[in-house]
C-alpha positions as CSV (number, residue, x, y, z in Angstrom):
1,M,-0.2,-0.3,-0.2
2,T,1.3,3.5,-1.5
3,T,1.0,6.5,1.0
4,Y,0.6,9.6,-0.5
5,V,0.4,13.6,0.8
6,I,-1.5,15.9,-1.6
7,S,-1.8,19.7,-1.1
8,G,-4.8,21.1,-2.5
9,A,-6.7,17.8,-1.6
10,G,-9.7,19.8,-0.8
11,R,-11.4,20.2,-4.3
12,G,-10.4,20.2,-8.1
13,I,-7.5,17.9,-9.2
14,G,-6.7,17.1,-5.6
15,L,-9.9,15.5,-4.6
16,E,-10.0,13.5,-7.7
17,L,-6.6,12.2,-7.4
18,T,-7.5,11.8,-3.9
19,R,-10.3,9.8,-4.7
20,Q,-8.8,7.9,-7.7
21,L,-6.2,6.6,-5.4
22,I,-8.1,5.5,-2.4
23,D,-10.6,3.8,-5.3
24,R,-7.4,2.0,-6.2
25,G,-6.7,0.8,-2.2
26,D,-3.8,3.6,-1.4
27,T,-3.5,5.8,1.5
28,V,-3.8,9.4,1.1
29,I,-3.3,12.1,3.3
30,G,-5.4,15.0,1.9
31,L,-4.1,18.8,3.2
32,C,-6.3,21.7,3.1
33,R,-6.8,24.8,4.3
34,R,-10.3,24.2,5.3
35,A,-12.4,20.6,4.3
36,G,-15.5,20.0,2.7
37,K,-17.8,17.4,2.8
38,A,-16.2,15.8,-0.4
39,L,-13.0,15.3,1.1
40,N,-14.2,14.4,4.4
41,D,-16.1,11.7,2.9
42,S,-14.0,10.7,0.0
43,G,-11.6,7.9,2.7
44,A,-8.7,10.3,3.2
45,Q,-7.1,11.1,6.6
46,V,-7.6,14.7,6.3
47,I,-5.3,17.6,7.8
48,E,-6.9,21.0,7.7
49,G,-5.5,24.3,8.3
50,V,-2.4,23.9,6.2
51,D,-1.0,27.0,4.5
52,V,2.1,26.1,2.1
53,T,2.8,29.7,2.4
54,A,3.5,29.8,6.0
55,D,6.6,28.4,7.8
56,S,4.4,27.9,11.0
57,S,1.8,25.5,9.4
58,M,4.8,23.4,7.7
59,R,6.2,23.3,11.6
60,E,2.9,21.8,12.7
61,L,2.7,19.5,9.9
62,R,5.6,18.3,10.4
63,E,4.7,17.2,14.0
64,R,1.2,15.8,13.4
65,L,2.6,13.3,10.6
66,G,4.8,12.0,13.1
67,D,7.0,8.9,12.0
68,T,4.8,8.6,9.0
69,R,6.4,7.4,5.8
70,V,5.7,9.5,2.6
71,D,6.3,7.3,-0.3
72,V,4.9,10.5,-2.8
73,L,4.6,13.8,-2.0
74,V,1.9,15.7,-4.8
75,N,2.3,19.3,-4.4
76,N,-0.7,20.3,-6.0
77,A,-2.0,23.3,-4.1
78,G,-2.2,26.5,-6.6
79,V,-3.3,30.0,-7.4
80,L,-4.7,31.8,-10.3
81,T,-5.2,35.1,-11.2
82,R,-5.3,36.9,-14.6
83,E,-3.0,40.0,-15.0
84,N,-2.4,41.5,-18.2
85,L,-0.1,44.8,-19.2
86,D,-3.3,46.7,-18.5
87,N,-4.2,45.5,-15.2
88,L,-1.2,44.5,-12.9
89,D,-1.5,43.6,-9.8
90,F,1.8,43.1,-8.3
91,D,0.1,41.6,-4.5
92,A,-1.7,39.0,-6.5
93,I,1.5,38.1,-8.9
94,R,3.5,37.8,-5.3
95,R,0.8,35.7,-3.9
96,Q,1.3,33.4,-6.8
97,F,4.8,33.1,-6.2
98,E,4.1,32.3,-2.6
99,V,1.8,29.9,-3.7
100,N,2.7,28.6,-6.6
101,T,6.8,28.8,-6.8
102,L,7.5,28.6,-3.0
103,G,4.8,26.7,-2.1
104,P,6.0,23.3,-3.2
105,L,9.8,24.3,-2.0
106,R,8.7,24.9,1.3
107,L,6.5,21.6,1.4
108,T,9.0,19.1,0.4
109,A,11.6,20.8,2.1
110,T,9.1,20.5,5.7
111,L,8.8,16.7,4.6
112,L,12.3,15.5,3.7
113,G,12.3,13.6,6.8
114,H,9.4,11.6,5.8
115,L,10.3,10.6,2.4
116,A,13.5,8.4,1.8
117,E,14.9,6.0,-0.8
118,G,12.2,4.9,-3.5
119,S,9.8,8.0,-2.2
120,R,8.3,10.2,-5.3
121,V,8.0,14.0,-5.6
122,A,5.5,15.4,-8.1
123,I,4.7,18.8,-8.5
124,V,1.3,20.1,-10.2
125,T,2.8,23.0,-12.7
126,S,1.0,24.4,-16.2
127,R,1.6,24.2,-19.9
128,M,1.3,28.2,-19.5
129,G,5.0,28.7,-17.4
130,S,6.7,27.7,-20.8
131,I,8.8,30.2,-22.3
132,A,9.0,28.7,-25.4
133,D,5.3,27.8,-26.0
134,N,3.9,31.4,-24.4
135,G,2.3,32.6,-27.6
136,S,-0.4,35.1,-26.3
137,G,0.9,37.1,-23.5
138,G,-0.4,37.7,-20.2
139,Y,-1.4,36.0,-17.0
140,Y,1.9,37.9,-15.5
141,G,1.7,36.3,-12.3
142,Y,0.6,32.7,-13.4
143,R,3.0,32.1,-16.0
144,A,6.0,33.4,-14.2
145,S,5.3,31.2,-10.9
146,K,5.0,28.5,-12.9
147,A,8.1,28.6,-15.2
148,A,9.7,29.1,-11.4
149,V,8.5,26.4,-10.2
150,N,9.7,24.3,-13.0
151,A,13.2,25.6,-11.5
152,V,12.5,24.8,-8.4
153,G,11.6,21.1,-9.7
154,V,14.4,20.7,-11.7
155,S,16.6,21.8,-9.1
156,L,14.9,19.3,-6.2
157,A,15.7,16.8,-8.7
158,R,18.9,17.0,-8.7
159,D,19.6,17.7,-5.3
160,L,17.3,14.5,-4.3
161,A,18.9,11.9,-6.9
162,G,21.6,11.0,-4.4
163,R,19.2,10.0,-1.9
164,G,17.1,8.2,-4.4
165,I,14.3,10.4,-4.4
166,A,12.5,11.0,-7.9
167,V,10.7,14.0,-8.7
168,A,8.2,15.5,-11.8
169,L,7.1,18.1,-13.1
170,L,3.2,17.3,-14.2
171,H,0.9,19.7,-16.3
172,P,-2.6,18.6,-15.9
173,G,-4.1,19.9,-19.2
174,M,-7.0,22.1,-19.2
175,V,-9.3,21.2,-16.5
176,A,-12.7,22.6,-15.5
177,T,-12.2,23.4,-12.1
178,D,-13.0,26.9,-10.4
179,M,-10.2,28.4,-11.0
180,T,-9.9,27.4,-15.0
181,G,-14.0,29.2,-14.8
182,G,-15.0,25.6,-15.6
183,N,-13.4,25.1,-19.0
184,G,-11.9,22.2,-19.5
185,I,-11.5,18.6,-19.6
186,P,-13.0,16.7,-16.7
187,P,-10.9,16.7,-13.3
188,A,-11.1,12.3,-13.4
189,E,-9.5,12.1,-16.9
190,A,-6.7,15.1,-15.7
191,A,-6.0,13.2,-12.3
192,A,-6.3,9.5,-14.1
193,G,-3.6,11.0,-16.6
194,L,-1.4,12.0,-13.3
195,I,-1.8,9.1,-11.8
196,A,-0.1,7.5,-14.7
197,R,2.5,10.0,-15.0
198,I,3.4,9.4,-11.2
199,D,3.0,5.2,-11.5
200,G,5.6,5.6,-14.3
201,L,8.3,8.1,-12.2
202,D,11.6,6.8,-11.7
203,M,15.3,7.7,-11.1
204,T,15.8,6.9,-15.0
205,N,13.6,10.2,-15.3
206,T,13.6,12.1,-12.5
207,G,13.3,16.1,-13.8
208,T,10.8,15.9,-16.4
209,W,8.4,17.8,-17.3
210,W,5.0,15.6,-18.7
211,H,1.9,16.6,-20.1
212,A,-0.7,14.4,-18.1
213,N,-0.9,12.5,-21.9
214,G,2.7,11.8,-21.7
215,E,3.9,14.0,-23.8
216,I,7.4,15.5,-22.5
217,L,6.6,19.4,-22.8
218,P,9.1,22.4,-23.7
219,W,10.9,24.6,-21.2
């Protein structure tokens, strides 16, 4: 039985990942700020009050996990706002960096003592963080924060290689969630693709950036 820790597990992709993993017999520890009925009813062990932007929250999480070994850490918590050049909200941009970029780094560093050789770390990023694939501009905070977390993920892959811990950067596709205004593919389809990529992650492909469908994406 594999033990997963998933941030942002309360809704959207995180909730669907939780459901599918539990359905196949895995153990899930779902992290969220506030748990709704769907997460509480999922069969996951739920830890509320987790804020990936707060060091104090990370210390509390580490204490609550005790000596639990984490086989797979899924950094899924994220936020999106829609800045353009005529409407630059720098507080919102900073918030996206705190959640989307520093959040995965902070959470992974917090849980290093719970990871061991053979553990895996997944970071849910976005194709909008691709510099080569940016053909439309805008979304300054989201694009920049996701490009930055891609760099974080590659550094983690290099730094954790000696411990036998593999790291993947994963784009779920355009998914119909609250973040996207309900536009895109069903969360169940995206989650199934992400799980397939995580299942295939090992030390031979650590540091790779995949679309959930298996396509390797351009930086």
